[in-house]
C-alpha positions as CSV (number, residue, x, y, z in Angstrom):
1,M,-7.6,13.1,-11.0
2,I,-5.6,13.0,-7.8
3,K,-3.7,9.8,-8.3
4,H,-0.7,11.1,-10.3
5,G,0.2,7.9,-12.1
6,A,-1.2,5.5,-9.6
7,Y,-4.2,3.3,-9.5
8,A,-7.1,3.6,-7.0
9,V,-7.1,-0.1,-6.2
10,Q,-9.2,0.4,-3.0
11,S,-12.0,2.2,-4.8
12,K,-14.5,1.1,-7.5
13,F,-11.6,0.7,-10.0
14,G,-10.4,-2.2,-7.9
15,V,-12.7,-4.6,-9.7
16,H,-10.5,-4.3,-12.7
17,I,-7.3,-5.3,-10.9
18,E,-6.6,-9.0,-11.5
19,K,-3.4,-9.3,-9.4
20,I,-1.1,-7.3,-7.2
21,D,2.6,-8.3,-7.0
22,G,3.8,-7.3,-3.6
23,N,2.2,-5.9,-0.6
24,Y,-1.3,-4.4,-0.9
25,F,-0.6,-1.6,1.5
26,T,2.5,-0.5,-0.3
27,V,0.5,-0.4,-3.5
28,V,-2.2,1.7,-1.8
29,G,0.4,4.1,-0.4
30,L,1.5,3.1,3.1
31,P,4.0,0.3,3.4
32,I,2.8,-1.2,6.7
33,H,5.5,-3.9,6.8
34,K,8.3,-1.3,6.5
35,L,6.6,0.9,9.1
36,Y,6.4,-2.0,11.5
37,D,10.1,-2.9,11.0
38,M,11.0,0.7,11.6
39,L,9.0,0.9,14.8
40,K,10.5,-2.4,16.0
41,K,14.0,-0.9,15.6
42,L,13.0,2.1,17.6
43,D,11.5,-0.2,20.3
44,C,8.1,1.4,19.8
45,Y,6.2,-1.8,19.2
């Protein structure tokens, strides 16, 4: 009820997901690779 058009791939529903095209963390909701790139540009990491 709180997904608003998304899938809960990290919960029990995940057993029904056969394949993810792209980055898992982006699908879940936090694009780790983009965050890392942004922090590198800011010289924070």
